[in-house]
C-alpha positions in Angstrom: -9.9 100.9 -150.1 -13.2 102.6 -149.5 -11.6 106.0 -150.2 -9.8 104.7 -153.3 -12.9 103.2 -154.9 -15.0 106.2 -153.7 -12.6 108.5 -155.6 -12.8 106.3 -158.7 -16.6 106.3 -158.4 -16.9 110.0 -158.2 -14.3 110.6 -160.9 -16.0 108.4 -163.5 -19.4 109.7 -162.5 -18.3 113.3 -163.2 -16.2 112.4 -166.3 -18.8 110.2 -167.9 -21.9 112.0 -166.6 -23.4 108.6 -165.7 -24.7 107.8 -162.2 -24.0 104.1 -162.9 -20.3 104.5 -162.3 -20.9 106.1 -158.9 -23.1 103.3 -157.9 -20.9 100.6 -159.4 -17.6 101.5 -157.9 -19.2 102.7 -154.7 -20.7 99.2 -154.3 -17.5 97.4 -155.0 -15.5 99.7 -152.7 -18.1 99.3 -150.0 -18.0 95.5 -150.4 -14.2 95.4 -150.0 -14.4 97.8 -147.0 -16.9 95.5 -145.4 -14.7 92.5 -145.9 -11.7 94.3 -144.5 -13.7 95.4 -141.4 -14.8 91.8 -140.9 -11.2 90.6 -141.3 -10.0 93.1 -138.7 -12.7 91.8 -136.3 -11.4 88.2 -136.9 -14.4 86.9 -138.9 -13.0 83.7 -140.5 -14.9 84.1 -143.8 -14.3 87.8 -144.5 -12.7 87.2 -147.9 -15.5 84.8 -148.9 -18.1 87.6 -148.1 -16.3 90.0 -150.5 -16.0 87.3 -153.2 -19.7 86.6 -153.1 -20.7 90.3 -152.9 -18.5 91.4 -155.8 -18.4 88.1 -157.8 -22.2 87.6 -158.0 -22.7 91.3 -158.8 -20.3 91.1 -161.7 -21.5 87.7 -163.0 -25.3 87.8 -162.4 -26.2 91.5 -162.5 -23.7 93.0 -164.9 -23.0 89.8 -166.9 -26.4 88.1 -167.2 -29.1 90.8 -166.5 -27.3 93.8 -168.1 -25.7 91.5 -170.7 -22.2 93.1 -170.4 -19.5 90.7 -171.3 -17.0 91.3 -168.5 -14.7 88.5 -169.6 -11.6 89.3 -171.7 -13.6 89.1 -174.9 -15.7 92.1 -173.7 -12.5 94.1 -173.2 -11.3 93.4 -176.7 -14.8 94.2 -178.1 -15.1 97.7 -176.5 -11.4 98.4 -177.2 -11.8 97.6 -180.9 -15.1 99.6 -181.0 -13.3 102.7 -179.6 -15.6 102.9 -176.6 -14.2 103.6 -173.2 -16.9 102.1 -171.0 -18.1 98.8 -169.4 -15.5 96.1 -169.7 -12.8 98.5 -170.9 -13.1 100.6 -167.7 -13.3 97.5 -165.6 -10.1 96.2 -167.0 -8.2 99.5 -166.7 -9.2 99.8 -163.0 -9.1 96.2 -161.8 -6.6 94.5 -164.0 -4.2 96.9 -165.7 -3.6 100.0 -163.5 -5.2 98.7 -160.2 -2.6 95.9 -159.6 0.0 98.7 -159.1 -1.8 99.3 -155.8 -3.3 96.0 -154.8 -1.5 93.4 -157.0 -3.6 90.3 -157.7 -6.2 91.3 -155.2 -8.9 91.0 -157.9 -8.1 87.2 -158.0 -8.5 86.8 -154.3 -11.5 89.0 -153.6 -13.6 89.6 -156.7 -13.2 87.0 -159.5 -16.4 85.1 -160.0 -14.6 82.1 -161.3 -12.4 81.8 -158.3 -15.5 82.5 -156.1 -16.7 79.0 -157.1 -13.3 77.3 -157.2 -12.4 78.4 -153.7 -15.4 76.5 -152.4 -13.7 73.2 -153.4 -11.8 71.3 -150.7 -8.3 71.5 -152.2 -7.1 74.6 -150.3 -3.5 73.7 -150.4 -1.7 72.5 -153.6 -1.3 68.7 -153.4 1.7 68.6 -155.7 4.5 70.9 -157.0 3.5 73.5 -159.5 3.5 72.4 -163.1 5.2 74.2 -166.0 1.9 74.9 -167.8 1.8 78.6 -167.5 2.2 79.0 -171.2 -1.4 77.9 -171.7 -2.8 81.2 -170.4 -1.0 83.0 -173.3 -2.6 80.7 -175.8 -6.1 81.3 -174.3 -5.3 85.1 -174.3 -4.3 85.0 -178.0 -7.4 82.9 -178.9 -9.7 85.5 -177.2 -8.1 88.3 -179.1 -8.4 86.4 -182.4 -12.0 85.5 -181.7 -13.1 89.1 -181.3 -10.8 90.4 -184.0 -12.4 88.0 -186.4 -15.8 89.4 -185.6 -14.6 92.8 -186.8 -12.5 91.7 -189.7 -15.3 89.5 -191.1 -17.9 92.2 -190.4 -20.1 89.8 -188.5 -23.5 91.2 -187.7 -25.0 91.5 -184.2 -21.7 91.3 -182.5 -23.2 92.2 -179.1 -25.5 89.1 -179.1 -22.5 86.9 -180.0 -20.5 88.5 -177.2 -23.2 87.9 -174.7 -23.5 84.2 -175.7 -19.7 83.9 -175.6 -19.9 85.2 -172.0 -22.3 82.5 -171.0 -20.5 79.7 -172.9 -17.1 81.0 -171.7 -18.1 81.1 -168.1 -19.5 77.5 -168.3 -16.2 76.4 -169.8 -14.2 78.2 -167.2 -16.1 76.5 -164.4 -15.9 73.1 -166.1 -12.2 73.3 -166.8 -11.5 74.9 -163.4 -13.3 72.3 -161.4 -11.9 69.5 -163.5 -8.3 70.7 -163.0 -8.9 71.3 -159.3 -10.0 67.7 -158.8 -7.3 66.2 -161.1 -4.4 68.1 -159.5 -5.8 68.6 -156.0 -5.5 72.3 -156.3 -8.4 74.9 -156.2 -6.3 77.5 -158.0 -5.0 75.3 -160.8 -7.1 77.2 -163.3 -5.7 80.6 -162.1 -2.1 79.3 -162.4 -2.3 77.7 -165.9 -5.4 78.7 -167.9 -6.8 82.1 -166.9 -6.0 84.7 -169.7 -6.7 87.7 -167.5 -3.5 87.0 -165.6 -1.5 88.2 -168.6 -2.7 91.7 -167.7 -2.4 91.2 -164.0 1.1 89.8 -163.6 3.3 92.7 -165.0 1.9 95.5 -162.7 1.6 93.1 -159.8 5.4 92.9 -159.6 5.4 96.5 -158.5 2.3 96.4 -156.2 2.2 98.7 -153.3 0.3 96.3 -151.1 2.2 93.0 -150.7 2.9 90.5 -147.9 6.3 90.8 -146.2 8.1 88.7 -143.7 10.0 90.0 -140.7 13.3 88.1 -141.1 14.2 88.6 -137.4 11.1 86.9 -136.2 10.8 84.2 -138.9 11.7 80.7 -137.7 11.9 79.1 -141.2 9.2 76.6 -140.4 7.9 76.7 -144.0 4.3 76.9 -143.0 3.6 80.0 -145.2 4.8 78.0 -148.3 2.6 75.1 -147.4 -0.6 77.1 -147.0 -0.1 79.4 -150.0 -2.6 78.5 -152.7 -0.4 80.2 -155.4 3.0 78.7 -154.4 4.5 82.1 -153.6 7.9 82.1 -151.7 6.6 84.4 -149.0 9.9 84.2 -147.1 11.6 86.3 -149.8 10.7 90.0 -149.6 12.3 90.9 -153.0 10.3 91.8 -156.1 11.8 88.7 -157.8 10.6 86.2 -155.3 9.4 82.9 -156.7 5.8 83.2 -158.1 5.7 86.7 -156.5 3.3 88.1 -159.2 0.9 85.3 -158.3 0.0 86.5 -154.8 -3.7 87.0 -154.4 -3.5 88.6 -150.9 -5.6 85.8 -149.5 -3.7 86.3 -146.1 -3.4 82.5 -145.5 0.3 82.9 -144.8 -0.4 85.7 -142.4 -3.0 83.7 -140.5 -1.0 80.5 -140.3 2.4 82.0 -139.4 3.0 80.6 -135.8 5.2 83.6 -134.8 3.2 86.3 -136.6 6.2 87.3 -138.7 4.2 88.0 -141.8 2.2 91.1 -142.4 0.7 93.2 -145.3 
């Protein structure tokens, strides 16, 4: 991962002639590498370390101090402006092309919304998954319409509006996410039903190179992997069509809880 993000960092630095990209992707790659090293050395909170390092950087430094809207509205804004930078590059690397390599790893290790939701006590879903996934597409469409309206109506000072929408949007995400988690007993309810970013993440994640697999010869069909999976993935099925397969966030809970160590990345 350090090599992958290092290559991306150098590539964008040279292509854009901007040192920021070298530092930005270098920092993210270094944070992920640190988390993987901690995990390899059995540190129990390795993923949380990466979540905090990357999530706070994206939210506080890029989002609040630099006033870059890294939510989906920022992607639409730069896309409509014809500018390939900031949120546009972020989405291409982390949420459109990146999932072909690491699937929904963004959701498990870098999302600043999930960074907070994962601190809640509802680690395992308390009830069967709801059929509410369509809501994410509504939120996706609303974000597109919101930014599109700014351009169609020729609204002045769009960047100020985008920054304020970033602050308001994050507050709403946290409020709705925490509310759903408490109501459904599920930390990741927001990710399953509301988050519009998953519309980008899910298609490529189906073909991800990095994915958890089960050794059928060692598996004892105890069902523990399904019980601990926060995203309701049928880990025992190695096919690309497994139930909720595009929802896997590489949290490694199934790997850690398998009593016979039949699951690996």
